[in-house]
mmCIF file as Biopython writes it, N, C-alpha, C and O atoms, coordinates in Angstrom:
data_model
#
loop_
_atom_site.group_PDB
_atom_site.id
_atom_site.type_symbol
_atom_site.label_atom_id
_atom_site.label_alt_id
_atom_site.label_comp_id
_atom_site.label_asym_id
_atom_site.label_entity_id
_atom_site.label_seq_id
_atom_site.pdbx_PDB_ins_code
_atom_site.Cartn_x
_atom_site.Cartn_y
_atom_site.Cartn_z
_atom_site.occupancy
_atom_site.B_iso_or_equiv
_atom_site.auth_seq_id
_atom_site.auth_asym_id
_atom_site.pdbx_PDB_model_num
ATOM 1   N N  . MET A ? 1  ? -23.120 18.722 -1.081  1.0 0.0 1  A 1 
ATOM 2   C CA . MET A ? 1  ? -21.874 18.021 -1.117  1.0 0.0 1  A 1 
ATOM 3   C C  . MET A ? 1  ? -21.020 18.528 0.038   1.0 0.0 1  A 1 
ATOM 4   O O  . MET A ? 1  ? -20.989 19.729 0.308   1.0 0.0 1  A 1 
ATOM 5   N N  . GLU A ? 2  ? -20.331 17.623 0.716   1.0 0.0 2  A 1 
ATOM 6   C CA . GLU A ? 2  ? -19.392 17.997 1.759   1.0 0.0 2  A 1 
ATOM 7   C C  . GLU A ? 2  ? -18.014 17.511 1.349   1.0 0.0 2  A 1 
ATOM 8   O O  . GLU A ? 2  ? -17.863 16.387 0.871   1.0 0.0 2  A 1 
ATOM 9   N N  . ILE A ? 3  ? -17.002 18.365 1.537   1.0 0.0 3  A 1 
ATOM 10  C CA . ILE A ? 3  ? -15.616 18.014 1.232   1.0 0.0 3  A 1 
ATOM 11  C C  . ILE A ? 3  ? -14.807 18.291 2.484   1.0 0.0 3  A 1 
ATOM 12  O O  . ILE A ? 3  ? -14.897 19.378 3.054   1.0 0.0 3  A 1 
ATOM 13  N N  . PHE A ? 4  ? -14.023 17.324 2.913   1.0 0.0 4  A 1 
ATOM 14  C CA . PHE A ? 4  ? -13.222 17.467 4.114   1.0 0.0 4  A 1 
ATOM 15  C C  . PHE A ? 4  ? -11.742 17.436 3.745   1.0 0.0 4  A 1 
ATOM 16  O O  . PHE A ? 4  ? -11.314 16.593 2.956   1.0 0.0 4  A 1 
ATOM 17  N N  . PHE A ? 5  ? -10.962 18.352 4.314   1.0 0.0 5  A 1 
ATOM 18  C CA . PHE A ? 5  ? -9.521  18.370 4.158   1.0 0.0 5  A 1 
ATOM 19  C C  . PHE A ? 5  ? -8.917  18.180 5.538   1.0 0.0 5  A 1 
ATOM 20  O O  . PHE A ? 5  ? -9.167  18.969 6.449   1.0 0.0 5  A 1 
ATOM 21  N N  . GLN A ? 6  ? -8.127  17.139 5.686   1.0 0.0 6  A 1 
ATOM 22  C CA . GLN A ? 6  ? -7.444  16.937 6.956   1.0 0.0 6  A 1 
ATOM 23  C C  . GLN A ? 6  ? -6.111  17.665 6.880   1.0 0.0 6  A 1 
ATOM 24  O O  . GLN A ? 6  ? -5.275  17.361 6.030   1.0 0.0 6  A 1 
ATOM 25  N N  . VAL A ? 7  ? -5.920  18.629 7.776   1.0 0.0 7  A 1 
ATOM 26  C CA . VAL A ? 7  ? -4.708  19.435 7.784   1.0 0.0 7  A 1 
ATOM 27  C C  . VAL A ? 7  ? -4.164  19.432 9.201   1.0 0.0 7  A 1 
ATOM 28  O O  . VAL A ? 7  ? -4.847  19.835 10.143  1.0 0.0 7  A 1 
ATOM 29  N N  . VAL A ? 8  ? -2.934  18.976 9.340   1.0 0.0 8  A 1 
ATOM 30  C CA . VAL A ? 8  ? -2.306  18.910 10.654  1.0 0.0 8  A 1 
ATOM 31  C C  . VAL A ? 8  ? -1.146  19.897 10.688  1.0 0.0 8  A 1 
ATOM 32  O O  . VAL A ? 8  ? -0.175  19.742 9.948   1.0 0.0 8  A 1 
ATOM 33  N N  . GLY A ? 9  ? -1.243  20.898 11.533  1.0 0.0 9  A 1 
ATOM 34  C CA . GLY A ? 9  ? -0.146  21.835 11.751  1.0 0.0 9  A 1 
ATOM 35  C C  . GLY A ? 9  ? 0.205   22.709 10.559  1.0 0.0 9  A 1 
ATOM 36  O O  . GLY A ? 9  ? 1.353   23.135 10.440  1.0 0.0 9  A 1 
ATOM 37  N N  . MET A ? 10 ? -0.725  22.985 9.690   1.0 0.0 10 A 1 
ATOM 38  C CA . MET A ? 10 ? -0.417  23.796 8.515   1.0 0.0 10 A 1 
ATOM 39  C C  . MET A ? 10 ? -0.471  25.274 8.873   1.0 0.0 10 A 1 
ATOM 40  O O  . MET A ? 10 ? -1.463  25.747 9.429   1.0 0.0 10 A 1 
ATOM 41  N N  . MET A ? 11 ? 0.586   25.999 8.559   1.0 0.0 11 A 1 
ATOM 42  C CA . MET A ? 11 ? 0.613   27.452 8.767   1.0 0.0 11 A 1 
ATOM 43  C C  . MET A ? 11 ? 0.375   28.102 7.414   1.0 0.0 11 A 1 
ATOM 44  O O  . MET A ? 11 ? 1.327   28.473 6.727   1.0 0.0 11 A 1 
ATOM 45  N N  . GLY A ? 12 ? -0.838  28.239 7.039   1.0 0.0 12 A 1 
ATOM 46  C CA . GLY A ? 12 ? -1.198  28.784 5.732   1.0 0.0 12 A 1 
ATOM 47  C C  . GLY A ? 12 ? -2.697  28.710 5.597   1.0 0.0 12 A 1 
ATOM 48  O O  . GLY A ? 12 ? -3.432  29.167 6.473   1.0 0.0 12 A 1 
ATOM 49  N N  . GLY A ? 13 ? -3.152  28.136 4.504   1.0 0.0 13 A 1 
ATOM 50  C CA . GLY A ? 13 ? -4.583  28.032 4.360   1.0 0.0 13 A 1 
ATOM 51  C C  . GLY A ? 13 ? -4.995  27.513 3.003   1.0 0.0 13 A 1 
ATOM 52  O O  . GLY A ? 13 ? -4.186  26.998 2.232   1.0 0.0 13 A 1 
ATOM 53  N N  . PHE A ? 14 ? -6.275  27.663 2.737   1.0 0.0 14 A 1 
ATOM 54  C CA . PHE A ? 14 ? -6.870  27.234 1.484   1.0 0.0 14 A 1 
ATOM 55  C C  . PHE A ? 14 ? -7.633  28.394 0.884   1.0 0.0 14 A 1 
ATOM 56  O O  . PHE A ? 14 ? -8.244  29.184 1.604   1.0 0.0 14 A 1 
ATOM 57  N N  . THR A ? 15 ? -7.598  28.495 -0.418  1.0 0.0 15 A 1 
ATOM 58  C CA . THR A ? 15 ? -8.467  29.419 -1.127  1.0 0.0 15 A 1 
ATOM 59  C C  . THR A ? 15 ? -9.282  28.588 -2.108  1.0 0.0 15 A 1 
ATOM 60  O O  . THR A ? 15 ? -8.783  27.622 -2.686  1.0 0.0 15 A 1 
ATOM 61  N N  . TYR A ? 16 ? -10.528 28.969 -2.286  1.0 0.0 16 A 1 
ATOM 62  C CA . TYR A ? 16 ? -11.463 28.214 -3.120  1.0 0.0 16 A 1 
ATOM 63  C C  . TYR A ? 16 ? -12.037 29.133 -4.187  1.0 0.0 16 A 1 
ATOM 64  O O  . TYR A ? 16 ? -12.296 30.310 -3.938  1.0 0.0 16 A 1 
ATOM 65  N N  . ARG A ? 17 ? -12.231 28.579 -5.378  1.0 0.0 17 A 1 
ATOM 66  C CA . ARG A ? 17 ? -12.866 29.337 -6.455  1.0 0.0 17 A 1 
ATOM 67  C C  . ARG A ? 17 ? -13.780 28.385 -7.212  1.0 0.0 17 A 1 
ATOM 68  O O  . ARG A ? 17 ? -13.341 27.328 -7.664  1.0 0.0 17 A 1 
ATOM 69  N N  . LEU A ? 18 ? -15.031 28.749 -7.350  1.0 0.0 18 A 1 
ATOM 70  C CA . LEU A ? 18 ? -15.979 27.913 -8.070  1.0 0.0 18 A 1 
ATOM 71  C C  . LEU A ? 18 ? -15.850 28.181 -9.562  1.0 0.0 18 A 1 
ATOM 72  O O  . LEU A ? 18 ? -16.066 29.304 -10.019 1.0 0.0 18 A 1 
ATOM 73  N N  . GLU A ? 19 ? -15.498 27.151 -10.317 1.0 0.0 19 A 1 
ATOM 74  C CA . GLU A ? 19 ? -15.461 27.235 -11.778 1.0 0.0 19 A 1 
ATOM 75  C C  . GLU A ? 19 ? -16.795 26.710 -12.291 1.0 0.0 19 A 1 
ATOM 76  O O  . GLU A ? 19 ? -17.714 26.512 -11.496 1.0 0.0 19 A 1 
ATOM 77  N N  . GLU A ? 20 ? -16.928 26.481 -13.581 1.0 0.0 20 A 1 
ATOM 78  C CA . GLU A ? 20 ? -18.211 26.056 -14.136 1.0 0.0 20 A 1 
ATOM 79  C C  . GLU A ? 20 ? -18.688 24.727 -13.566 1.0 0.0 20 A 1 
ATOM 80  O O  . GLU A ? 20 ? -19.854 24.607 -13.189 1.0 0.0 20 A 1 
ATOM 81  N N  . ASP A ? 21 ? -17.813 23.725 -13.494 1.0 0.0 21 A 1 
ATOM 82  C CA . ASP A ? 21 ? -18.254 22.401 -13.050 1.0 0.0 21 A 1 
ATOM 83  C C  . ASP A ? 21 ? -17.355 21.778 -11.991 1.0 0.0 21 A 1 
ATOM 84  O O  . ASP A ? 21 ? -17.427 20.572 -11.757 1.0 0.0 21 A 1 
ATOM 85  N N  . TYR A ? 22 ? -16.508 22.579 -11.348 1.0 0.0 22 A 1 
ATOM 86  C CA . TYR A ? 22 ? -15.655 22.072 -10.278 1.0 0.0 22 A 1 
ATOM 87  C C  . TYR A ? 22 ? -15.230 23.216 -9.360  1.0 0.0 22 A 1 
ATOM 88  O O  . TYR A ? 22 ? -15.403 24.391 -9.686  1.0 0.0 22 A 1 
ATOM 89  N N  . VAL A ? 23 ? -14.674 22.850 -8.215  1.0 0.0 23 A 1 
ATOM 90  C CA . VAL A ? 23 ? -14.122 23.833 -7.286  1.0 0.0 23 A 1 
ATOM 91  C C  . VAL A ? 23 ? -12.607 23.799 -7.438  1.0 0.0 23 A 1 
ATOM 92  O O  . VAL A ? 23 ? -11.994 22.736 -7.341  1.0 0.0 23 A 1 
ATOM 93  N N  . HIS A ? 24 ? -12.008 24.951 -7.673  1.0 0.0 24 A 1 
ATOM 94  C CA . HIS A ? 24 ? -10.558 25.088 -7.797  1.0 0.0 24 A 1 
ATOM 95  C C  . HIS A ? 24 ? -10.034 25.423 -6.406  1.0 0.0 24 A 1 
ATOM 96  O O  . HIS A ? 24 ? -10.430 26.433 -5.825  1.0 0.0 24 A 1 
ATOM 97  N N  . VAL A ? 25 ? -9.146  24.586 -5.860  1.0 0.0 25 A 1 
ATOM 98  C CA . VAL A ? 25 ? -8.643  24.754 -4.497  1.0 0.0 25 A 1 
ATOM 99  C C  . VAL A ? 25 ? -7.141  24.986 -4.539  1.0 0.0 25 A 1 
ATOM 100 O O  . VAL A ? 25 ? -6.413  24.268 -5.224  1.0 0.0 25 A 1 
ATOM 101 N N  . ARG A ? 26 ? -6.684  25.988 -3.807  1.0 0.0 26 A 1 
ATOM 102 C CA . ARG A ? 26 ? -5.247  26.236 -3.652  1.0 0.0 26 A 1 
ATOM 103 C C  . ARG A ? 26 ? -4.897  26.028 -2.185  1.0 0.0 26 A 1 
ATOM 104 O O  . ARG A ? 26 ? -5.459  26.678 -1.303  1.0 0.0 26 A 1 
ATOM 105 N N  . ALA A ? 27 ? -3.966  25.120 -1.936  1.0 0.0 27 A 1 
ATOM 106 C CA . ALA A ? 27 ? -3.466  24.878 -0.583  1.0 0.0 27 A 1 
ATOM 107 C C  . ALA A ? 27 ? -2.083  25.512 -0.489  1.0 0.0 27 A 1 
ATOM 108 O O  . ALA A ? 27 ? -1.208  25.218 -1.304  1.0 0.0 27 A 1 
ATOM 109 N N  . HIS A ? 28 ? -1.884  26.366 0.486   1.0 0.0 28 A 1 
ATOM 110 C CA . HIS A ? 28 ? -0.598  27.047 0.595   1.0 0.0 28 A 1 
ATOM 111 C C  . HIS A ? 28 ? -0.144  27.114 2.040   1.0 0.0 28 A 1 
ATOM 112 O O  . HIS A ? 28 ? -0.953  27.085 2.968   1.0 0.0 28 A 1 
ATOM 113 N N  . SER A ? 29 ? 1.164   27.205 2.211   1.0 0.0 29 A 1 
ATOM 114 C CA . SER A ? 29 ? 1.757   27.256 3.536   1.0 0.0 29 A 1 
ATOM 115 C C  . SER A ? 29 ? 2.787   28.375 3.582   1.0 0.0 29 A 1 
ATOM 116 O O  . SER A ? 29 ? 3.529   28.589 2.624   1.0 0.0 29 A 1 
ATOM 117 N N  . ARG A ? 30 ? 2.826   29.073 4.685   1.0 0.0 30 A 1 
ATOM 118 C CA . ARG A ? 30 ? 3.842   30.121 4.850   1.0 0.0 30 A 1 
ATOM 119 C C  . ARG A ? 30 ? 5.229   29.524 5.047   1.0 0.0 30 A 1 
ATOM 120 O O  . ARG A ? 30 ? 6.229   30.234 4.942   1.0 0.0 30 A 1 
ATOM 121 N N  . MET A ? 31 ? 5.299   28.241 5.329   1.0 0.0 31 A 1 
ATOM 122 C CA . MET A ? 31 ? 6.583   27.592 5.565   1.0 0.0 31 A 1 
ATOM 123 C C  . MET A ? 31 ? 7.273   27.196 4.260   1.0 0.0 31 A 1 
ATOM 124 O O  . MET A ? 31 ? 8.477   26.939 4.260   1.0 0.0 31 A 1 
ATOM 125 N N  . ASP A ? 32 ? 6.550   27.142 3.169   1.0 0.0 32 A 1 
ATOM 126 C CA . ASP A ? 32 ? 7.118   26.755 1.874   1.0 0.0 32 A 1 
ATOM 127 C C  . ASP A ? 32 ? 7.376   28.005 1.049   1.0 0.0 32 A 1 
ATOM 128 O O  . ASP A ? 32 ? 6.667   29.003 1.175   1.0 0.0 32 A 1 
ATOM 129 N N  . GLY A ? 33 ? 8.381   27.943 0.219   1.0 0.0 33 A 1 
ATOM 130 C CA . GLY A ? 33 ? 8.713   29.095 -0.610  1.0 0.0 33 A 1 
ATOM 131 C C  . GLY A ? 33 ? 8.134   29.002 -2.006  1.0 0.0 33 A 1 
ATOM 132 O O  . GLY A ? 33 ? 8.742   29.482 -2.963  1.0 0.0 33 A 1 
ATOM 133 N N  . ASP A ? 34 ? 6.977   28.397 -2.134  1.0 0.0 34 A 1 
ATOM 134 C CA . ASP A ? 34 ? 6.374   28.282 -3.457  1.0 0.0 34 A 1 
ATOM 135 C C  . ASP A ? 34 ? 4.950   28.815 -3.448  1.0 0.0 34 A 1 
ATOM 136 O O  . ASP A ? 34 ? 4.504   29.421 -2.474  1.0 0.0 34 A 1 
ATOM 137 N N  . ASP A ? 35 ? 4.252   28.581 -4.538  1.0 0.0 35 A 1 
ATOM 138 C CA . ASP A ? 35 ? 2.904   29.125 -4.707  1.0 0.0 35 A 1 
ATOM 139 C C  . ASP A ? 35 ? 1.823   28.178 -4.187  1.0 0.0 35 A 1 
ATOM 140 O O  . ASP A ? 35 ? 0.638   28.489 -4.309  1.0 0.0 35 A 1 
ATOM 141 N N  . GLY A ? 36 ? 2.190   27.049 -3.620  1.0 0.0 36 A 1 
ATOM 142 C CA . GLY A ? 36 ? 1.208   26.108 -3.102  1.0 0.0 36 A 1 
ATOM 143 C C  . GLY A ? 36 ? 0.876   25.005 -4.086  1.0 0.0 36 A 1 
ATOM 144 O O  . GLY A ? 36 ? 1.526   24.860 -5.122  1.0 0.0 36 A 1 
ATOM 145 N N  . GLU A ? 37 ? -0.136  24.235 -3.752  1.0 0.0 37 A 1 
ATOM 146 C CA . GLU A ? 37 ? -0.597  23.134 -4.593  1.0 0.0 37 A 1 
ATOM 147 C C  . GLU A ? 37 ? -2.044  23.403 -4.983  1.0 0.0 37 A 1 
ATOM 148 O O  . GLU A ? 37 ? -2.807  24.000 -4.223  1.0 0.0 37 A 1 
ATOM 149 N N  . TYR A ? 38 ? -2.408  22.955 -6.178  1.0 0.0 38 A 1 
ATOM 150 C CA . TYR A ? 38 ? -3.729  23.249 -6.726  1.0 0.0 38 A 1 
ATOM 151 C C  . TYR A ? 38 ? -4.478  21.951 -6.994  1.0 0.0 38 A 1 
ATOM 152 O O  . TYR A ? 38 ? -3.891  20.961 -7.430  1.0 0.0 38 A 1 
ATOM 153 N N  . TYR A ? 39 ? -5.792  21.966 -6.725  1.0 0.0 39 A 1 
ATOM 154 C CA . TYR A ? 39 ? -6.629  20.776 -6.873  1.0 0.0 39 A 1 
ATOM 155 C C  . TYR A ? 39 ? -7.931  21.126 -7.581  1.0 0.0 39 A 1 
ATOM 156 O O  . TYR A ? 39 ? -8.452  22.235 -7.461  1.0 0.0 39 A 1 
ATOM 157 N N  . ARG A ? 40 ? -8.445  20.139 -8.327  1.0 0.0 40 A 1 
ATOM 158 C CA . ARG A ? 40 ? -9.762  20.228 -8.969  1.0 0.0 40 A 1 
ATOM 159 C C  . ARG A ? 40 ? -10.662 19.277 -8.196  1.0 0.0 40 A 1 
ATOM 160 O O  . ARG A ? 40 ? -10.383 18.080 -8.125  1.0 0.0 40 A 1 
ATOM 161 N N  . VAL A ? 41 ? -11.749 19.802 -7.610  1.0 0.0 41 A 1 
ATOM 162 C CA . VAL A ? 41 ? -12.647 19.007 -6.771  1.0 0.0 41 A 1 
ATOM 163 C C  . VAL A ? 41 ? -14.022 18.960 -7.422  1.0 0.0 41 A 1 
ATOM 164 O O  . VAL A ? 41 ? -14.603 19.997 -7.741  1.0 0.0 41 A 1 
ATOM 165 N N  . THR A ? 42 ? -14.539 17.748 -7.618  1.0 0.0 42 A 1 
ATOM 166 C CA . THR A ? 42 ? -15.870 17.542 -8.190  1.0 0.0 42 A 1 
ATOM 167 C C  . THR A ? 42 ? -16.641 16.610 -7.272  1.0 0.0 42 A 1 
ATOM 168 O O  . THR A ? 42 ? -16.052 16.058 -6.342  1.0 0.0 42 A 1 
ATOM 169 N N  . PRO A ? 43 ? -17.937 16.413 -7.496  1.0 0.0 43 A 1 
ATOM 170 C CA . PRO A ? 43 ? -18.692 15.458 -6.675  1.0 0.0 43 A 1 
ATOM 171 C C  . PRO A ? 43 ? -18.151 14.027 -6.788  1.0 0.0 43 A 1 
ATOM 172 O O  . PRO A ? 43 ? -18.348 13.214 -5.885  1.0 0.0 43 A 1 
ATOM 173 N N  . GLU A ? 44 ? -17.472 13.726 -7.895  1.0 0.0 44 A 1 
ATOM 174 C CA . GLU A ? 44 ? -16.930 12.376 -8.093  1.0 0.0 44 A 1 
ATOM 175 C C  . GLU A ? 44 ? -15.589 12.163 -7.398  1.0 0.0 44 A 1 
ATOM 176 O O  . GLU A ? 44 ? -15.186 11.019 -7.191  1.0 0.0 44 A 1 
ATOM 177 N N  . GLY A ? 45 ? -14.894 13.229 -7.035  1.0 0.0 45 A 1 
ATOM 178 C CA . GLY A ? 45 ? -13.580 13.087 -6.391  1.0 0.0 45 A 1 
ATOM 179 C C  . GLY A ? 45 ? -12.733 14.325 -6.627  1.0 0.0 45 A 1 
ATOM 180 O O  . GLY A ? 45 ? -13.250 15.395 -6.949  1.0 0.0 45 A 1 
ATOM 181 N N  . TRP A ? 46 ? -11.424 14.167 -6.463  1.0 0.0 46 A 1 
ATOM 182 C CA . TRP A ? 46 ? -10.522 15.291 -6.628  1.0 0.0 46 A 1 
ATOM 183 C C  . TRP A ? 46 ? -9.268  14.832 -7.355  1.0 0.0 46 A 1 
ATOM 184 O O  . TRP A ? 46 ? -8.946  13.644 -7.361  1.0 0.0 46 A 1 
ATOM 185 N N  . SER A ? 47 ? -8.562  15.777 -7.969  1.0 0.0 47 A 1 
ATOM 186 C CA . SER A ? 47 ? -7.287  15.494 -8.615  1.0 0.0 47 A 1 
ATOM 187 C C  . SER A ? 47 ? -6.393  16.717 -8.481  1.0 0.0 47 A 1 
ATOM 188 O O  . SER A ? 47 ? -6.867  17.852 -8.420  1.0 0.0 47 A 1 
ATOM 189 N N  . ARG A ? 48 ? -5.103  16.465 -8.437  1.0 0.0 48 A 1 
ATOM 190 C CA . ARG A ? 48 ? -4.138  17.551 -8.330  1.0 0.0 48 A 1 
ATOM 191 C C  . ARG A ? 48 ? -3.926  18.158 -9.713  1.0 0.0 48 A 1 
ATOM 192 O O  . ARG A ? 48 ? -3.842  17.439 -10.708 1.0 0.0 48 A 1 
ATOM 193 N N  . ILE A ? 49 ? -3.839  19.470 -9.767  1.0 0.0 49 A 1 
ATOM 194 C CA . ILE A ? 49 ? -3.545  20.173 -11.010 1.0 0.0 49 A 1 
ATOM 195 C C  . ILE A ? 49 ? -2.036  20.359 -11.058 1.0 0.0 49 A 1 
ATOM 196 O O  . ILE A ? 49 ? -1.464  21.078 -10.239 1.0 0.0 49 A 1 
ATOM 197 N N  . GLU A ? 50 ? -1.401  19.715 -12.012 1.0 0.0 50 A 1 
ATOM 198 C CA . GLU A ? 50 ? 0.060   19.816 -12.134 1.0 0.0 50 A 1 
ATOM 199 C C  . GLU A ? 50 ? 0.435   21.203 -12.635 1.0 0.0 50 A 1 
ATOM 200 O O  . GLU A ? 50 ? -0.157  21.717 -13.584 1.0 0.0 50 A 1 
ATOM 201 N N  . ARG A ? 51 ? 1.413   21.790 -11.993 1.0 0.0 51 A 1 
ATOM 202 C CA . ARG A ? 51 ? 1.894   23.118 -12.370 1.0 0.0 51 A 1 
ATOM 203 C C  . ARG A ? 51 ? 3.407   23.099 -12.361 1.0 0.0 51 A 1 
ATOM 204 O O  . ARG A ? 51 ? 4.025   22.373 -11.583 1.0 0.0 51 A 1 
ATOM 205 N N  . THR A ? 52 ? 3.990   23.889 -13.217 1.0 0.0 52 A 1 
ATOM 206 C CA . THR A ? 52 ? 5.437   24.044 -13.228 1.0 0.0 52 A 1 
ATOM 207 C C  . THR A ? 52 ? 5.818   24.958 -12.075 1.0 0.0 52 A 1 
ATOM 208 O O  . THR A ? 52 ? 5.323   26.080 -11.970 1.0 0.0 52 A 1 
ATOM 209 N N  . ARG A ? 53 ? 6.683   24.479 -11.228 1.0 0.0 53 A 1 
ATOM 210 C CA . ARG A ? 53 ? 7.114   25.286 -10.083 1.0 0.0 53 A 1 
ATOM 211 C C  . ARG A ? 53 ? 8.105   26.341 -10.557 1.0 0.0 53 A 1 
ATOM 212 O O  . ARG A ? 53 ? 9.075   26.033 -11.249 1.0 0.0 53 A 1 
ATOM 213 N N  . VAL A ? 54 ? 7.850   27.570 -10.179 1.0 0.0 54 A 1 
ATOM 214 C CA . VAL A ? 54 ? 8.725   28.684 -10.530 1.0 0.0 54 A 1 
ATOM 215 C C  . VAL A ? 54 ? 9.434   29.119 -9.263  1.0 0.0 54 A 1 
ATOM 216 O O  . VAL A ? 54 ? 8.782   29.506 -8.293  1.0 0.0 54 A 1 
ATOM 217 N N  . PRO A ? 55 ? 10.781  29.062 -9.253  1.0 0.0 55 A 1 
ATOM 218 C CA . PRO A ? 55 ? 11.480  29.480 -8.033  1.0 0.0 55 A 1 
ATOM 219 C C  . PRO A ? 55 ? 11.314  30.969 -7.787  1.0 0.0 55 A 1 
ATOM 220 O O  . PRO A ? 55 ? 11.120  31.739 -8.728  1.0 0.0 55 A 1 
ATOM 221 N N  . PRO A ? 56 ? 11.388  31.379 -6.524  1.0 0.0 56 A 1 
ATOM 222 C CA . PRO A ? 56 ? 11.263  32.811 -6.224  1.0 0.0 56 A 1 
ATOM 223 C C  . PRO A ? 56 ? 12.436  33.573 -6.831  1.0 0.0 56 A 1 
ATOM 224 O O  . PRO A ? 56 ? 13.503  32.998 -7.042  1.0 0.0 56 A 1 
ATOM 225 N N  . PRO A ? 57 ? 12.250  34.863 -7.114  1.0 0.0 57 A 1 
ATOM 226 C CA . PRO A ? 57 ? 13.358  35.645 -7.680  1.0 0.0 57 A 1 
ATOM 227 C C  . PRO A ? 57 ? 14.494  35.747 -6.671  1.0 0.0 57 A 1 
ATOM 228 O O  . PRO A ? 57 ? 14.260  35.665 -5.465  1.0 0.0 57 A 1 
ATOM 229 N N  . PRO A ? 58 ? 15.738  35.927 -7.158  1.0 0.0 58 A 1 
ATOM 230 C CA . PRO A ? 58 ? 16.863  36.059 -6.228  1.0 0.0 58 A 1 
ATOM 231 C C  . PRO A ? 58 ? 16.704  37.299 -5.361  1.0 0.0 58 A 1 
ATOM 232 O O  . PRO A ? 58 ? 16.077  38.279 -5.762  1.0 0.0 58 A 1 
ATOM 233 N N  . SER A ? 59 ? 17.275  37.239 -4.183  1.0 0.0 59 A 1 
ATOM 234 C CA . SER A ? 59 ? 17.175  38.382 -3.272  1.0 0.0 59 A 1 
ATOM 235 C C  . SER A ? 59 ? 17.976  39.552 -3.822  1.0 0.0 59 A 1 
ATOM 236 O O  . SER A ? 59 ? 18.863  39.376 -4.657  1.0 0.0 59 A 1 
ATOM 237 N N  . ARG A ? 60 ? 17.656  40.738 -3.346  1.0 0.0 60 A 1 
ATOM 238 C CA . ARG A ? 60 ? 18.367  41.940 -3.831  1.0 0.0 60 A 1 
ATOM 239 C C  . ARG A ? 60 ? 19.841  41.884 -3.466  1.0 0.0 60 A 1 
ATOM 240 O O  . ARG A ? 60 ? 20.679  42.367 -4.227  1.0 0.0 60 A 1 
ATOM 241 N N  . ALA A ? 61 ? 20.173  41.307 -2.322  1.0 0.0 61 A 1 
ATOM 242 C CA . ALA A ? 61 ? 21.569  41.204 -1.910  1.0 0.0 61 A 1 
ATOM 243 C C  . ALA A ? 61 ? 22.364  40.364 -2.897  1.0 0.0 61 A 1 
ATOM 244 O O  . ALA A ? 61 ? 23.535  40.652 -3.143  1.0 0.0 61 A 1 
ATOM 245 N N  . ALA A ? 62 ? 21.757  39.342 -3.460  1.0 0.0 62 A 1 
ATOM 246 C CA . ALA A ? 62 ? 22.451  38.466 -4.411  1.0 0.0 62 A 1 
ATOM 247 C C  . ALA A ? 62 ? 22.640  39.155 -5.745  1.0 0.0 62 A 1 
ATOM 248 O O  . ALA A ? 62 ? 23.479  38.714 -6.532  1.0 0.0 62 A 1 
ATOM 249 N N  . GLN A ? 63 ? 21.902  40.218 -6.042  1.0 0.0 63 A 1 
ATOM 250 C CA . GLN A ? 63 ? 21.993  40.903 -7.321  1.0 0.0 63 A 1 
ATOM 251 C C  . GLN A ? 63 ? 23.047  42.007 -7.326  1.0 0.0 63 A 1 
ATOM 252 O O  . GLN A ? 63 ? 23.374  42.533 -8.390  1.0 0.0 63 A 1 
ATOM 253 N N  . ARG A ? 64 ? 23.577  42.367 -6.175  1.0 0.0 64 A 1 
ATOM 254 C CA . ARG A ? 64 ? 24.572  43.450 -6.112  1.0 0.0 64 A 1 
ATOM 255 C C  . ARG A ? 64 ? 25.879  42.968 -6.718  1.0 0.0 64 A 1 
ATOM 256 O O  . ARG A ? 64 ? 26.318  41.853 -6.436  1.0 0.0 64 A 1 
ATOM 257 N N  . PRO A ? 65 ? 26.510  43.798 -7.551  1.0 0.0 65 A 1 
ATOM 258 C CA . PRO A ? 65 ? 27.837  43.426 -8.102  1.0 0.0 65 A 1 
ATOM 259 C C  . PRO A ? 65 ? 28.878  43.464 -6.995  1.0 0.0 65 A 1 
ATOM 260 O O  . PRO A ? 65 ? 28.799  44.271 -6.069  1.0 0.0 65 A 1 
ATOM 261 N N  . GLU A ? 66 ? 29.853  42.575 -7.112  1.0 0.0 66 A 1 
ATOM 262 C CA . GLU A ? 66 ? 30.922  42.573 -6.106  1.0 0.0 66 A 1 
ATOM 263 C C  . GLU A ? 66 ? 31.809  43.785 -6.314  1.0 0.0 66 A 1 
ATOM 264 O O  . GLU A ? 66 ? 32.040  44.193 -7.452  1.0 0.0 66 A 1 
ATOM 265 N N  . SER A ? 67 ? 32.316  44.373 -5.220  1.0 0.0 67 A 1 
ATOM 266 C CA . SER A ? 67 ? 33.154  45.553 -5.345  1.0 0.0 67 A 1 
ATOM 267 C C  . SER A ? 67 ? 34.616  45.206 -5.253  1.0 0.0 67 A 1 
ATOM 268 O O  . SER A ? 67 ? 35.467  46.092 -5.340  1.0 0.0 67 A 1 
#
């Protein structure tokens, strides 16, 4: 099986993990402040795995009490 991903100008990458009957793919970019997008890839096609986006924790500067 061959799977092609067309990526134009992406500063990040892909990670792949073989599950029992599909390939779990994570597409991520250093330009985005999230955990990336996840896909389930099988010989029949692919589908996006919906995930709840969790915002990054607040910066340490934002946590300081005002003086």
